[in-house]
C-alpha positions as CSV (number, residue, x, y, z in Angstrom):
1,M,0.0,0.0,0.0
2,T,1.2,3.5,-0.8
3,W,0.6,6.4,1.5
4,E,0.3,10.1,1.1
5,Y,1.1,12.4,4.0
6,K,-0.1,15.8,5.4
7,I,1.8,17.8,8.0
8,I,0.2,20.7,9.8
9,Y,1.4,23.2,12.4
10,I,-0.7,24.0,15.4
11,N,0.1,27.3,17.1
12,A,0.2,26.8,20.9
13,Q,0.0,30.5,21.5
14,K,-3.7,30.4,20.4
15,R,-4.6,27.8,23.0
16,T,-7.6,28.2,25.3
17,S,-8.4,26.8,28.8
18,T,-8.5,23.4,27.2
19,G,-4.9,23.7,26.1
20,L,-5.8,23.6,22.4
21,P,-6.9,26.2,19.8
22,D,-10.7,26.5,19.6
23,D,-10.8,25.3,16.0
24,I,-8.6,22.2,16.4
25,N,-11.4,19.7,16.7
26,I,-13.1,21.2,13.7
27,A,-9.9,20.8,11.7
28,F,-9.2,17.3,12.9
29,D,-12.8,16.2,12.1
30,M,-12.4,17.7,8.6
31,Y,-9.2,15.8,8.0
32,G,-10.8,12.6,9.3
33,A,-13.8,13.0,7.0
34,E,-11.2,13.3,4.1
35,G,-9.7,10.0,5.1
36,W,-6.6,11.3,7.0
37,E,-5.5,9.4,10.0
38,L,-3.5,11.2,12.8
39,V,-0.4,9.2,13.4
40,R,1.8,11.5,15.5
41,V,2.1,14.8,17.2
42,E,5.4,16.4,18.2
43,P,5.9,19.5,20.3
44,K,7.8,22.4,18.8
45,L,10.0,23.9,21.6
46,H,11.5,27.3,22.0
47,G,14.0,28.4,24.6
48,G,16.4,26.5,26.7
49,F,17.2,28.7,29.6
50,M,18.5,28.0,33.1
51,A,16.1,28.8,36.0
52,F,17.5,29.1,39.5
53,G,20.0,26.2,38.9
54,F,17.3,23.6,38.4
55,G,18.2,22.9,34.8
56,S,17.0,24.1,31.4
57,F,13.4,24.7,30.6
58,H,11.7,24.9,27.2
59,Q,8.4,26.5,26.2
60,T,6.1,24.7,23.8
61,V,5.2,27.1,21.1
62,G,3.4,24.8,18.8
63,Y,2.8,21.2,17.7
64,I,3.4,19.5,14.5
65,A,0.7,16.9,13.5
66,F,1.4,14.2,11.0
67,F,-1.4,12.5,9.1
68,K,-1.5,9.8,6.5
69,R,-4.0,8.1,4.2
70,P,-3.9,5.5,1.4
71,K,-2.9,7.1,-1.9
72,A,-5.7,6.9,-4.4
């Protein structure tokens, strides 16, 4: 079987109290209706700073979502 892939960026700065952008469920439902399967989500980190000697900290600024579906 041959696959096609879609990669989208989710801006974490637009998150709400749920931790996700308001429109993310709408977008994921739309991709699912088009036959896309979510296979992985990776955080996009920014930073790397020391804080009071406890080690380095990173801020999640977004997520990269990977989808696949069978190629027609």
